[in-house]
N, C-alpha and C positions, 0 to 999 in steps of 0.2 A: 504493500500500500504506500502511496505517496502522501506523507503527513507534513512534510516541511513546508511552511508558508511560502518561503522564497521559491521553492521548486514549483509549487502549484501556481503562483503568480507568473513565473516564467513560462510555464506550459500554456496557461490561458492567454498570456500576452502574445506568445508565438503563434497561437491559433488565430488571434485577432489580426496579427500581421498578415497571415495567409488569407484571412477573410478579405482584407482590403486589397491585397495583391490581385486576388481573383476578380474583384469588382472592376478594377481598372485595366485588367489585361484586355478585356473586350475593346475598350477605347484604343488601346495601343495597336491592335491588329485589325481594327475595323476596316480600314482602307483596303487591305488585302482580302478580307472576307467579302467585300463588296465588288471585287474584281470579277470579270466574266468567268464563266465556268472553264473556258479554254485556258485561262491563265491561273487556274487553281482556286478560284474564288467561288462564291455562291450566287453571284450576279444580283446582289441586294440593292434596292433603291435606298435613298437617304431616309425615307419614311420607315422602311423596314429596319434599317440600322438603328434608328431612334427607338423603335418599338422594342428592341432587345433590352434597353434600359428600363422601359416601362414594365415589361414582363417580369424582370427581376424584382422590381419594387412591389408589384402586385403580389407575387408569391411571398415576399418578405413581410410587408406590413399587414396583410390580411391574416396570416397565420400566427404572427407573434403573440397576440393576446391569447390564443388557444394554448400555446406552449407555456405562457406565463401562468395561466389559470391552473394548468395541470401540475406545474412544478410547485405551486403553493400548497399542494396536497401531498407531496411525497418527495422522493430523491430527485436530484437534478442531474447528477453526473451521467446517468443513462440517457436522459433526453439530450444532453450536450453531445455525448458520443454519437447518438443517432443522427443529430443534426449535422455534425461535422462529417460523418460518413456519407450522408445524403448529398451534401453540397460537393464533397470531393468526387464522388462517383459521377454526379451530374456535370461537374467541370470537365472531367475526362471524357464523358459522353459528348460534350460540346464539340470536341475535336473530331468525332466520328460523323457529325451531322452533314448531310448532303442536300438538305432542303430547308427552306425558311421555317416551315411548320415544326420540324423536329428541333431546329435551333431554338425557336421560341419556347417550346415545351421544356427543353433542357434548362434555359435561363429561369423559367418559373420555378423549377424544382431546386435550382441553386438558391433562389430566394427563400424557399421554404426551409431548406437546411440551415441557412445562415440566420433565419429568424429565431430558431431554437437556441443557437449559440449566443447571439447578441442579447437576447432577453434574459438569459440565465447566468452567464459567466460573471457579470458584475455583482450579482447577489452573493455568489460564493466568495468573491474577493472581499466584499463588504463584511461578511460574517466571520472570516478568518483573520482579519486585520485589526490590530489594536486601535482604539478610538483616535489616538493622536496621530495615526499614520494612514487613516482611511483615504483621505483625498490624495495623499502622495502615491498610494498604491493604485488608485484609480487613474491618476495621471500617467503612471507607467503603462497601465493597460491601454489607455486611450492614446498614448504616444504612437501606437501602431497605425492610427488613422492617417496622419500626414506621411509617415515613413512608408507604410504599406501602399498608399496611393501612388507615391512617386515610384516605388519599386515595381508596381504594376506596369507603369509606362516603360521603365527602363528594361525590366526583365522581358516583358512581352515584345518590345522592339528588338532586343538582342536575339531572342530565340527565333523570332520571325525572320530576321535577316539571315540567319545561319541555317535554319531547318524548316522554315515555313510556319504559317499561322496555326496550323493544327497542333504542332508540337508544343506551342505555348500552353495550350490547355492540358495536354498530357502531363507535362512537367509540373504545372501549377497544382494539379489535382492529386498527384501522388503523395506528397508529404502529409496531407490531411488524413489520408487513410490510416497512416501509421499513428499519428497523434490522436486520432479518434479512439484507438485501443488504449492509449495511455490514460485517457479521461476516465476510463472504467475503474482504474485503480487509485483514483483520488479519494482520500478520506474526507468526506464532507463534514463541515462543522455542524454542531447541533443547532437547531433552530425551532421556533414555534411554527406549527403547520395549521393551515385552515382546515376546518372540518370538511370531510369528504362530500357532504351534501351542498357545499358552496358552489355557486355557478359563476361563470365568467361575467355575466351581466351584473351580478351582485357586486363583484369586485370592482368593476368599472364604475358602477353607480356610487360606491363608497368613495372612490378616489375623486369623482367629480364633485362631491360635496365638501372636499377639503380645499379651502380657498387658496392657500399657499401653493399646494401641489398643482392646482388648476392653473394658477397664474404662471408658475414655472413652466408648465407645458405650453401655454399660449405664447409666452415669449420665445420658447424653443421652436415653435412652429414658424414664427416670423423669422427667427435666426436661420433655421434650416433652409427655408425657401430662398432667402436672400443669398446665403452662402453658396447654395447649389447653382443659382442663376449666375452669380459672380464667377464661380469656377468654370461654368460651361461656356460663357460668352467672353470672358476677359482675354483668353489667348487670341481669339479671332480679332477682338478690338485692338489688341497690342500689335498684331501682325499688320493689320490694315492701316492703323493710325501712325505707327512709328517706323515700320520696316519696309513696307511695300514700295514706297517711293524710291528706295535705293536698291532693293533686292527683288529677286523673282518671288512669285507667290510661294513656291515650295520652300525656299530658304527662309522667307519671312515667317512662315508657320513653324518651321523647325526652330528658329531663334526664339519665337514667342513661347512655344511649348517648353523648351529647355529652361529658359530663365524664369518663367513663371513657376515651373515645377520646382526649380532649385530654391526660389524664395519661399514657396509653400513648405518644403521640407524643413528648412532651417527655422523659419518663423513659427511654423506649426509646432515643432518640437520644443522650441524655447517657450512659447506661450502656454503649451500644455503643462510643462513642468512647473513654470512659475505660477500658473493658476492653481495647481494642486498644492503647492507649498503655501501660497497665500491663503487658500481656504483652510488648511490645517491650522495656520496661525490665527485666523479669525475665530476659529471654534475652540481655542484653548480655554477661554474663561467659562465655557458652557459644559455642563456635565455630559459624559459620553452617552452614546446612543445604544447601550446594551439593554436598555429598557425603553419602552415607548412612553414618554412623558409629554403631554400636549404643550405645556408652557415652554419647556426647554426646547422642544422641537421647533416651535415657532421662532424662538430666538435664533436657533441654529440656521434655520432655512432663510431667515431674513439676512443673516450674515453671508450666506452662500449666494443669495440673490444679489446682494450688494457687489460681490466680486464679479458676477456675470454682467451686471449693469455697467459697472465701471469699465469692464473690458470693451463693451459696446460704445461707451462714451469715447474711448480711444479710437475704436475702429471706424465709427461713422464719419467724423471729419477727415481722418486720414484717407479713407476710401474716396470721399468726395474730392479731395485735393488731387488724388491720383489722376483723375480724368481731365484735370486742367493743366497737367504737366506738359512742357514742350518737348521733352526728350525721354527715351526709354529708361535711361539711368535714373532720372528723377521719379519716373513712374514707379519703378521697382523699389526705390527707396521708400516712397510713401506706402506702397503695397506691403512692404515688410512690416512697417509699423501697424498697418491695418490688420494684418494677419496675426501678429502677436496678440493684439487686442481680441480678435475673434476667438483664438484658441485658448485664451485665459478661462473661458467658461466651460471648456470641455469636461474637466473633472467636476467642478461645482454643480453644474446642472444635472449631471447624472447622480451625484450625491444627494441632491434634493429629492429625486425620485425614490431613493432608497430610504431617506430619513423622513420624508414627508408623509409616510403611511405606516400603519402598524406592521411589525415584522412579518406577520403571516400573509401580508399582501405585497411584499416587495417584488417578487417575480412578476406578479400581475401589473404592478406599477411600472416596471421597466418595459414590459410588453405593451401596455396601454400607451406609454409615452412614444414608443417606436411607431405604433399604429397612427397616432395623432400627427406626429411631425412629418410623416411621409404623406399621409392623406391630405393634410392642410398646408404642407410645405413644398418639398421638392418634387412631388409628382406633377405639379402644374407650373411651378415658377419659371423654369427655363423656357417653356413655350410662351408664357405671358411676356417675358422680356424679349423674346424673339419677335412677337407682334409689335412691341414698342419700337424695336429696331427697324421694323418695316415702315412705320408711320412717322417716326421722329428722327432727328439727327442722332447718330450713334452716341455722341457724348451726352446729349440730353437724356436719351433712353437709359444709359448706364447710371445716371444720377439717381434713378429710382432705387438702386441697390443701397447706397448709404442712407437714404430716407427710411428704408425698412430696418436697417441696422439701428437707427435712432429710435424707431418705434419699439423695437425689442428692448432697448435700454429703458424706455418709459414703462413698458409692461413689467420689467424685472425690478425696477427701482423699489426698495422696501417701503411699505406703508406703516406709519407709526401705529395705527389702530390694529394692524394684524400682528404686531409684536407683543401686544399686551394680553 
């Protein structure tokens, strides 16, 4: 059995890294997947290529509440291992697909598998970590988001260049199958369970009645939608606005993707670590969360919301200044500051989902949060920003992103009446 806290955190973080590598490998090899059949591709249109991301998100956010509700009634490691196994097999299967229909089905199944893992792994980390290190541990776990996303582009592009796009999925899916077996030998920490008669809708209704948790999720929906739209459209904006006058379209896109990815990795890692440490320091005067005390939890969540809000106070003006910069160097300098601010909230906002509800509802809380932020956030935001880009000047359209950042700061800012 794996009992060591550090070993369990390392295993779950490694799996989260694979999780995000898998998500972004599709983007890295999409151009070759869209190539004509005679050139080794599947002859996909741009619409079909975009639907692959939608298919993944549908499988992901629709099933996450189901996994969360089930985990609140029993052991989690089996569900995590099952989810990792499902997404790994479906990732490998993606490499064998020869039609759009089978490709779409494979990406839906990948989303289902990742939903189990993403909803449950943070709850194990929360249960086994000492109170004064919870946010630091979550920061390490969520550090896999910027690093894994960048590695997805880098690894996918490297494998595609040497062996073809199909091998990117074969190689990405293999390690998960091995690590899924290791999840079965984790020794889970003891915790309080929901009664078996509890239903998913009961858990979601309970969470919806908790004002602080509800406000945390609403701000997270705005945050997720804006970040997703920014990440999707910023490279194209950079390429056209800064590089295309001097470079060919292919080189312009290459420069934009590389430097934007580099900034995201460094700023994302720095912001995630700083946010975790800041949240731990903010919670030191408050009793630990080994028991559910409504008054203490209100104080703790307000401190965590303050960290999230201040991060967006940094990110919103920095992002707005980005789009007024006359050179790519100045753009990336402002983008670095903006992304540090954005990633400050990574650990605190997930800690809110864990501390904002009774212990027996934590898995459901994580799952419900995942469901909400995708349904009301990134499922639609890239398309909406695309429409704005069609009807407005690109710089004007992109200014909608920092406006939503500012809105999330307002939603997250602590209210005195809720802390009492």
